[in-house]
N, C-alpha and C positions, 0 to 999 in steps of 0.2 A: 215558920221560919222566924229565928229571932232577929231583933232590930239590928244587930251587929252583923249577923250574916247577910241580911237584905242589903244593908249599907255596902257591904264588902262586894256583893254581887253586882249591885248597881254601878259601884265605882269601877269595876272590871268591864262592864259593858260600856261604859262611857269612854274609858281608856282604849277599848278595841275600836269602837266607833271613830274616835278621834284619830287613831292610827291609819285608818283606811285612806282618807284623802292624802295623807303625806305619802304613803306608799304608791299611790297613783301619780302624784306629782314627781317622785323620784324615778319612776319607770322611764326607760330601762336602766337596770343596774348592771346588767352583763350581757354577753353576747345573745343575739336572736338567731333563730335557724328558719330558714325558708326551705320546704321540701319541695323540690323540682320534680315533676311528674315524668321527665323525659331525660334522655341520656346526655352526658356532658358533650359539648360540641354541636348539639342539635339546635334548630332555630329557637325552640322553647327556651332552651338552656341559655342561650345568648341574651334574650329578652329578661330571663329572671335574674341573671347575674348583673345586668346593667341596672335594673331597677333597684336590686339589693344593695349595691354599692351606693347609689344615690340616697336610698332610704336610710342606710347606715350613717351616711354623713349628715342627715338632717337629725337623726336621733342621737347621734354621737356615740354609737356603738357599732361594732363589727356585726354584719349580718352574713351567717354561714350558709352557703348553698349545698343542701345535701340532696344529691341526685338519687331518686328512686324510681326508675323506670320500670314499666311492666303493666299488663292488663290495660293498656291504652289510657294510662294516668291514674287508674283506681288504686293502684297500690299506695302511691304517694298521698293521695287524697284521704284515704283511710287513715295513713298514719297521722295526718294533721287532726283529723276528726277525733282520734283516741289520744291525742296529746294533751297535757295539762293545760287548762284553759287560764293561762296566766299571761299571755301576751308574748311568750318567748318561742312560740312556734306559730308560724303564719303560712298561709298558702298565697302564692301569686301563681294564678292557674288559668289555662284555657277553659274557663268554666262552662262555656257552651258545649264543650266535649266531656270534661272530667266530671261534671255535675249535671247539666240539663239533658244531654244525650245518654249519659251513663244509665240513668234510670231505665232506659228502654233498650239498652244493649246487652244488659248482663241478667241472667236468671236469678243471680243472687248477688246484690250489692251490699257490701258490709258497711254502708254508711247511709244516712238521709241527708240529702243536701239542703233541706229546709230545716231540719231539726237539729242537726249536729255541727251547724256552723254559724257564726255570727258574721254578717257581711261587713266590709270595711268600704270598698269603693269599686267602681267599675274602672278599667284602665285604658283599654283600646279594642278596636274591632277590626277584623281582616275580611275583606271581600274575597269572593271567588270570581274568576274570570273564565268566560267561555272562549276558547281559543281553538283555531283551526291551524293547519300546515301554513308555514310562512309564505309559501309560493302560491297559496290558493287564490283563485280568481274571486273568491267570495269576500265581500266588504262589509257586509251588514248582517244582522241576526235574520232579517227577512230574506236575504239571499240564501242563508244556510237552510232555513226552514223549507223554502221552495226547492232547493236542491235534494234535501232528504225525502221529501214527498214523492219525488220522481224516482227514488231508488227502491229496489225489491226490499220489503221489510223496513223501509225507511232507514236503512244503513246501520252503522255501529258506533257506539261511543266507547271511550275508555275510562276506567274508573280505578282509583287507587285509595280513595278515602271515602268515609261515610257521607261527609258533607258534599263532596262531589257528586256522588250518587244521588243524594236527595236533591241537589240543585238541578240534575238532569231529568229527573223524574218529574219535578215541578214544571220544568220547561216542556217535557213531554205531555203532561196533563194539559197544559195550557194551549198546546198546538194540535193535539190529537195524534202526535207521532207514536209510532211503535218501536222506534229504534232500540236495537239489542245491545245490551251491555257486554263489554269485554273486560274482565278484571285484570289488574296488573299490581305488581308488588310496589312499584314506585312510578311517579309521573314521567321520569326520564325515559323509561321503557315505552311509555304510551306515545310520546313525542317521536320516537324512533318509528313505531308502528304506523303513526299517523302520516309521517313523511313518505312511508313505504305504501300507502294508500289502504292499509288494512282497517284503520278506524277514522271516522270523519271529524270527530271533534273531542274535546275533554274539558270539563270544568276543574280548574287548578287554582291554588291560592294565589293571590296577587303578588306576594314576595318573589314568586318563580318567574313571573312573566317578563319583567323589564329587560333583563339580561338576555333572555331568549328571543326577545324581540330585535334587540340590537344586532344579534348574530344571525337574524333572518329565519330563525327557526319557527316562530310561532306569529300568529296574527290574532289579536284580540278583537272580538265582536261586541261583548257586552259584559257588564259585571253585576254581581248579584246584590250588592248593598243599596241602601236607600238613596245615597248620593255617590257623585262620581269619586273614584279613588284619586288621592293626592298625587300618586306615581303614575297614574294613567288617566289624566285629566281629559283626553280627548276620546275616551272609551265610555259610551252611554250605558246607563243602567238598564236592567232588563225592564223596569217600569217605563223608562223614556222609550224603549223598544216595542212597547205596547202589552207588555205583560206584568200582571200584578204580582210580582215576585220580589221578595226581600228576605234575604238569607245572608248571614254573616257569622263567622266565628269570633267570639269576643273573650276577652281576659277581665278576671276580677281578682280582688284580694279579700280573704277571709281569714278569720282565727276560730279556734274551737268554741262551741257554744258555751256560755257560762263565763267567758272571758269578762272581767270587770269593765263597765261602760266607760270610765275615765280612760282606761287603757286604749279602748276602741277609738275614743275621741281623739287621743293623742297620736295614734297610728293614722287615723283618717286625716288629720292636720298634716302630718309628714307627708303622706302620699299626696295630698293636694298641692303642696309645694313642689314635690318632685315632679309631678305631671305638669305643672304649669312652667317649668323651667324650659328655657329656650333649647339646651341640648338635648333634653328629653323629647322635645317636639321633633327635633332634627333626626334623633336616633330612631324614633317611631316612623318617620317618614321613609328613612332608608330601608326599613324592612316592610314597608308597604303597608304598615298599620296606621289607622286612622284614630285621632284622640276620641275617648268616650268618657268625658267627665261625668261624675255621678256622686251619689250619697249611698249610705247604707240602705235607706229606704228605696231608692231607685234601683240599686243592685238586686235586693230581694224581689221587688216586682218584676224585674227583668227575669230572674231566675224562675219564678212562677209561672210567668208567660212562656218561656222557653222550654220548660219541662213539658207543658201542654203540647206546645208546637212539635217537640220532638216525638211525642206519642204518635202524632199525625204522620210525621215525616218517616218514622219507622215502618208504619203500616203501609204507607204509599210506595216505599222503596223495597218493601218486602225484606227488611233487614232482621235476620234471625238472631235471637239473643243467645249469648255465649254461656 
């Protein structure tokens, strides 16, 4: 290569390298899209839209929510994985389900949660609650366990979600109960059958419980999280009740793998401000979510841990891959 050509090539390389920081500093220059894994109006959609609005205010650009429901969130998650890694497509997602559990729920998953995404931060966690019928004479988990042991086959439990099934199977393993599962399309149908005496209990997410408690339909006995829920402060954890069980659904934010680090850093800084805001904390409390502050590294470590855990959970609960 001639000296002239070499000088030109080096000059171009220097100009290209110099342009990178400026581009990262200018990000974002246009609208950002977050692909929501569930339908408009769903609980997940409400959370995504709240955070998208707050994040857009921090970044100074509109964040569009694109709902892509289907396959328990896998369709939306795949769309983010295949998006251009430029920071303009992000996932605000219940990653305990759409990533950690999904590895063990589908025969073919068109994305790798660890290889196809760059983590930004954890967002929040949601405990599940063991509830019985509101008028039940049972007041503690010990009461329920003793009651079930006296029933033929140890009674029945209702289930409409994989996390609810797993929580129950962990409880059964810890107590030696053989309680049989009855499947439902939704927890509302389970509550009706519980009131009619057809099932003895159900694990449901904490956001559903406070309203049902006020109306006298449900009585909570224990929660699955590591600490008591902010919306159910008087309800003990399973650990407090004598069982070494810790199970929560949790949310995280991700971008496609290969997204420039300065862009990830800017998104993380924006999320940190959003999650530290008083109105965000109040919003999360209203939907029974507990804050789960984190970093890209802690999110990746949590995902690795939870992928392994869900392998054990799927085997324990005999959840067949789809």
